[in-house]
Structures are given as structure tokens and as C-alpha cells.
N, C-alpha and C positions, 0 to 999 in steps of 0.2 A: 503493501500499499505505499503512495507515494505519500502522503502525507504524516506518516509514521517516521519513513526514512527521512523527511525532513526534519523531523525534531530531533529524531539522533543524530542527524549529520550537525543541527546547530548546536545541540549539548556538547557532542565532542569537540566541537570548533571553539565552545567556548572553556570549555576543560583543556583543552591545547595551549590555547594562552594563558591560561592560568598558571601551568606547569614546563614550562621549559626545560629546566631541571631536567625533571625526570623523565624527558621524553629525548633528551640527551644523554642519559645514564642507560634508559632503554636502547635508544643504539647503539652507542659506545658497547653494550653487555652483547650484541650479537657475535662480536669478532670470536668471543670463546666460548660460549653457548649458544647451540640451535635455537633462534628466536630470542637470542637473549636471557632465556629460561630453561630454568632446572626442576620447573613442579609447575603441571600442567593446568591446574585449577589456578594458577593465579597470573595466567594472561588474560588480558580482555583489551579490546580495541578502544583507542588507538593506540593506547599504550599505558602499561601498570604503574602507578604511583613506585617510587621509590622512600621507603622509609629509613629513616634516621635515628629515630628516639622514640621510645615508648613511658609511660609516666601512670601508674592506675588504670583506667579504661580510656585514655587518649593515647593517639599516635602524632605524632611529629613527620611532616614529610622531608624532599630533600628541597622544596620551594620553600619551605617554610611555614605550610598551611597545618593547623592543628587540628585532628578528627577525633568524632567522638566512634569507638571502635565496638561496631557491633558486626565484625567479621568473626571477633574471637577466636582467630586460629583454627577456624573451623568446630570449635567447639573444646579444643585444646588449652584456649587461650582461660578458661575458668578464674584463674586467681587473679587476672590484669597484668602487666608487664613487671611490675616492680614490688610485689610483695616483700616487706621486709623481714617476714620470718624465716620466707623459702629462701630469699637471697642470704641470710645467714647463715643457714643450715650447708648452705652449697659451698662457701667462702669455708667455713668451719672445717668440712669435707675435703676440699681442694687442700687446706692448709697441712693436716695430716696423711695426705698422700695419695694418688690415683694408680690406677690400673697394677693393683696388686697380685692379680692372679689367683685369689684364695675368697674364700666365703667371708663376709662381714655380718657386723651387727644388724647392718641397714637393711637388706634383702630380708631378714630374717624376723625383723620388726614389720617390715612393709607388709611381706606376707600375711601376718599375723593380723593387721589392720583391716585387709581386705577380706580374708576368710572372717574375720569375725562378724563383717558389714552384709556378707551376703549369704545368705542358711543355706544356698545349693552349692557352695565353693567351700569343700572340706580341706583340700589343698590346690595350690595352686604352682606355677613354675613361670619366672619370667622372660624376656625375651626382647627385643630392640622396637618393636612398632604393633601397632595394633594390624597392619597387613601379616606381619609375623605371626601372632598370635593367633589368626583365623586359618592361616596356613598350617600350622602345628597342631590346630585343634581339630581341621580334616585330616591330616593325613593320620593321626592317631584315629579317629572313627576310622578310616578304611582299615588300618592293622587290626583292631582291635574287632570288627565285624568281620573281617575277612572279604568285605564288598569292595565295590569300585565308585556302585554313582553316588552323585550327591546331588539332592535337591534344592533347589535355591529360587530365588525370583526376579523376574521383571525386573530392571530399572532400580537394583540393590546393588550395595555399593559395601564390599569387605578388603578393599584395598585395592593398589595398583593394579594389579596383577589376578583381580577376583573382583573384577564387577561387570554388571549385566545391561547397559544401555540397549536401546533400541537398536542400534545401529551395530551392537556385539563391539568386543576389545579383542583387537589383535596379539594383546600383551599378556591375555588370562593363562593361567596355566593350565595343560590339556588333562584336567579331569574332567570324568565322564559326568557332566551337569544335566540334569532336565529340570529345567523351568516351567514356574506354575506363576502366576499372577499374585498380584499382593492382597491380600484380604479377599480372595474368592475363597472360601471355605468350602464348596462344592466340588468345584474345578482341583484343588489340591489335592482333597480325600479321595477323588480320583483316578490322581495319578499317584499315591500311596499304595492304592488297590489294584494298579496296574504293575507298578515296579516295585511293590514292597520287599520282595524277596531279595532284590538286589542293591536295595539303597542303604549304605552304610550310616548317613547323617543329614538332618536339614539343617539348613542354617539360615538364620531370619535375624533381622534387625526389628527388633520390636517399635520402633519408629523409622520407617523407611526416610534416610537423611538425604542423602543426594536425590532421590526419587523425589521430593518435595515435603519433607518433612511431615509423612505421612502417618498418623498414628493407626498401630493395627487394632482391628477390633478383639475384645478377651474373647468372645467367642473363637474367633480362627487361630489366636493362639493355643487357647484349650484343646481344638482341634486337632493342632500340630502336636501337642503334648500327646494328647490319647493316641493318635495314629501312628507316631516314631514309636512310643510304647507295643500297641499293639502288633508291630512289623519288625519290632526289636532293631531298632535305629537309632541312631544316639540325636538328641534335639539341642541343637546349639544355639544358644542367644549370644548376638552380636550385639554386648551393651558398653561397644568403646566410646559412645557416644550418650548414650540414653542412661547409662549409671550415674550420671550427675542428678537425674530426675528424682528428686525426693531421697531418702536415708537409704535406699537397695536398688536404685532402676526401677525398671518398668515391671522385672520379675516379682521385687519386693511389692509394688503397686497390687499388682493382679494377681498375686499369689501362684504363680505358675512356678514350679522349679524346672529349670534344664538340667540335662546329662551335663554339660558343658557349657562354660561362659567365657566370651573374650572379652579383656579389658583394654584401656590403653588412653589415648589422648590428655586429658588431665591427671589421672593419677600419679603421676613424678614432679605436678606444680609446672607444667610447662616444660618440663625438660623430656626427650622421648624415652619411650619405656613401652612394652607392651606384658602381659600377662594372660594364662588362658588356665582354667581350672574347674573343677566339678568335684564329683563323688571319688571318694577315695578310692574305691576299687578301680576306677577307673584311671587315676593319677596315680596308683601303683604300678602301671606299664613305664611309667619312667622313672622308676626309684632302681637306682643305679647299684644297691646293696642285692637286688635280684638278679639272675642269670636271664637273659635272653629278652631282657628289656628294651624298650626303645631310647636309642643314647640320642639324650636332646643337646647340642653344644650352642654355643654362640658366645664368643670374646666378651661382649660386653652388655651379655646378660643383665648382670648383677653390678653392672657400674657405680661406683658410688656416688657420683653427683646426683646421677637419675635416682638412686635408690634413698640418700637423704634427703633430696628433694621431696621424693614422695613422703616418706616418714613425717617430714614439716606437713605436708600439704592435706595428708588423711590424718594425720594425730590430732594436727593443732589446730588445723583452719577448719576444713570440712569437715567437721565432726557429722554424726547423724542428725545433731538438732539443726545445726548451721544448712542443714541441707535442706533439712523440712522447712525452715522459713524461706529460704533462697527460692524454692520452689512455689512457696506462694506470693511470694514478693513476685517473681518473674512473671505466673499465671495473671497474677492482676495487670500488670505491663501489657499482654499478648491480650487479654479481653479489652483492656481500654483503647486497643488499634480497632478492635472487631465494632466498639463502641463509636470511634471516630469515624471508619467507613460506613456504619449504619447510616450515622448521623448527616453525613455527606453523600447520603445517597449512590455511592459507588459502587461499581462491581467488584469489591477488591476483600481478601479474606487474609488473615494472620493465621495460618494452619500450624498445627504441633502442638506443643504442650510445653508449659512453664519455660525454660530459657533456651529453647530448642523452635525457632520459629522459621517458617516461610511465608512470605507475600504472593500470593495467587491472587490471580483476575478473573476473580470467579464472587458469584454474592454467596455462595455453600461451601461450607468446608468440603475440601479435597479427600476422598476416601481410597481412590486409586489413582494409580499414574495415568489412566486411561480416561479420567477427570479432565485431565490438565489439558485446555486446547492449544491449538496454534496459534491463537491468539493471544492468549495468557505468553506463551514463550517469547510473542515478538515482541512483546511490551516489555519484557526484562530488561533487553540492554538501555531502553530509556528510563526506568525505575535506577537503574545502578548507576547511569552518569547523572542523573540531578540530585542521588541522595549524595554521592561525591561533592557536587557541588557546591552542597548544602552544608558539608563540614559532616557527614556521617557516613562512615564506612560500613557498607553491605555486601555481602558475597554478588557477585555478577550474576547469581542464579536466582538471588531475591532472598538466601538464607540471612536469621541473625540470629547471633548467638549472644546470650547476655553473661555479662563477669561479675563475680564478687563486688570490687569496687564501683559497679555503677550507682550513681546515685540518682533520684528524682531530677533532678537536673539534666542527666544525660538524657533519662527515658524521655524526659520532655522536649529534648532537642530531636531525638528520634520521630517522636509524634509529630513535632513543628515540619520538621522536613517530609514526611509524610503527606500533611494536611497541604503543606505547599506545591508537593508532586499535583495532588489531586486539583487544587486552585488552578494550577495549569494547565493540566492537562486532560482533566474528565470529559470534555465532547470527543477527544480523540481515542480516549480508553475504551468510551462505547461504540463509537464506531468502528473499532478496530474487532471489538467481540463480536460486533453484528455480521461481523465475516463480509 
């Protein structure tokens, strides 16, 4: 649509004129990195902002502009950019020495904190990322069950080599995947019946993150639990993002216990790590004291900086009470956005739950990826540019992840930026969605 193209071009022109140093930096980076990029999700046209500093819930770019950070490192930035307790823990660990090549007290304490938080996790192991955690959970399921097929869901994301967008992903690991539609209980149950004797596991995000922060129906997750049990397959909850919601993630809210849970993103206070865990009889397959077990290696599985930061983050800051309070505050903000959209009579909706939000161009909640219209997708670049121009960082696909240091002032700036976007573009939004 020409009108939408013109609006996006205009926003990008204003953006370019305000960010000459970021533009130059992005161009210079192309000499040594393809497209100047080493992480695909951070690319957007005409060029990404280069950040130079972070404080609390705010970031400063190369051209000196200050932003409220609703990107939140795609949920890994729960603690903001400068939490003093985490900084102190990292500095203390650094001063005592790194790359020790030995167990330390840090990973043992963090393991205890996480196991005590999630009832389904009797024992766990650390790794380097959420991607690794999911890979290890899947290969464990294949080894334990002696089966090869994995049931996953269209538009799900479990890491850079485990993602299932509509166009496919050439980088995916060559596992034997069966794909179902998210929140389609009957269709998924039918696939269980068809492939049940071949399925090693079903892996699911309780909120479909990259697919639009779509919350799973309780009945859908309960069906997965029942069918996995019926067919002797393992149920894996990828709570790498959603573990931040409430005191024990979605599994805690809904009272559904998976066989394995994968964790990551925020559990090391913003430093890289991942973890996977579950029932003791499953995790016993990784016990090096037992013969014939799975030998899980990794030089940096227990790197002291991440483990020390995790102990501070999960032990001193994000306690169960803090998590519960933050969920309530975040959910109130999400609901306030929907109240704004209703008051403006604009077809927009803040999908998700708590501190995981995605802005959709729809008058009703999005319950499955097929609900996302072509018009909705085409409006996202315009929303992204206008929010950046208003000093509010959001993900280029419309996600917003809240962080603990956010105040009502930050929430207000986010709301005002969305209100300004609506006031400026409401007729265009309606025109695009009419098709």
C-alpha cells in the first residue's frame, strides 16, 4: 500500500537525519561482519542504533539520545543495565579468579535456588545459553526414550537452530520434527495419536514468544501433559522467557508439571547462561558417577561470573515475593495499554502476560499465529520507527519486555509514545487493516 510505504519512508528519513553517528558506525561494521551484524534479530532498516551506555531502565546511543528500554534484551534484561547488587557480585567473583577448571560454590548455590523455585525441577545442569539448554533437553529425551521424533509448534522459537517460522529455517539442527499448530488442542492430540510410538518429546513455550507473545490455553497445556504421559514421551516446557512470570513461571501458575524445564535469559542477572532440569530419575542420566550415562561437557557451563551474578539475581533480588509483585505491576501496565487502545477506538491489542507484551494490530487478543494478519505484519516497521523517534525502544516485531528498574515515569512514556503513534496514524492503521 502506497500510503503505508510513504509513512514508513518518512519515519525512516527522520530517523536517519537524527542518527548520523549510528548510521556511520553501522556502515563501518560491514567491513568485518556480514551486514555489520552478528545477531540477526538486532538488524532493522535503515540501520540499527549503536548503544554506548545503559543505566537502570534506560539506554544512550552514539548520537547522545536517551531511551526507555522496552526491548529488555528480549527478556534477558530483567534487572536492567546497572543493578548494584549484581555488579558487586560480579566484581567480587572476578577479584577471586576466573577459569578455575573446578566446581565452585556458585553453581551449587544457584542450582539450589532454582530447584527450590520450580517444583518440577529436582535436579538441573547448567550450560551456556537457552539454545544449548533446549538442545540438551531434546537429545536427552531422544536418548532416554530411544525414539527420534520431536513434536514442536509452528512459529515457535527455541534458539537459533531450533526455530520454526512459516518460511522454515535452514540453520535448524536435523532432528525429525513433527509440527503442530499452537493452541490447537484437537489437531495436536491427533498428531500424538498418529506418531505417539515414535515421539521422544514435545517441546512447547507456555507463551509463544517470537510468534507474538501468544499465551497458551490451560486446556491446551493440560492436553500436552496428558498425551505425553499416555504415549511415554517427555513434556519439555521451554520457560527460558516465561520463568520470569510470577513466582514459578507458567507451570507454577497453571499447576502443570513438565518432565523437563529449560531456563536461561535472566537467571544469571543478564550474563550468559542456560539450564535444564527435571525429575531426578531423568537427570540421573547425566550423573557421572553412574556408568553409561550421558556425558554433558562444556568449558563455560559453570563460569564463575555468570554463576555469581545468578546467585545475586535469584537469591537477593528476584525472590518469589519480588517476582509476584513485579508480575502484578507489569500486568497492570499491560492492561492500561489495552484501556488506551479501547479509549482511542483503534484496532490494537497488547498481547501476552505480565512483563511479556507484544503489540498487535487487532481489536481482540491474538490466540494463535494464524490470527496475525498481513496488515498487522506490514504495520510493525512503522510502529517500530515511530516509537524509536519518541525515545522508546521496542523490538522491531512489536515486543515489549519490562524490567525491574522501570518506574511509573517509564511506563507513562511508553503509553504516551503509543498514544502519539495512534493520534498520528489511526486512519492509516484502519485503512491497512481493511485490506
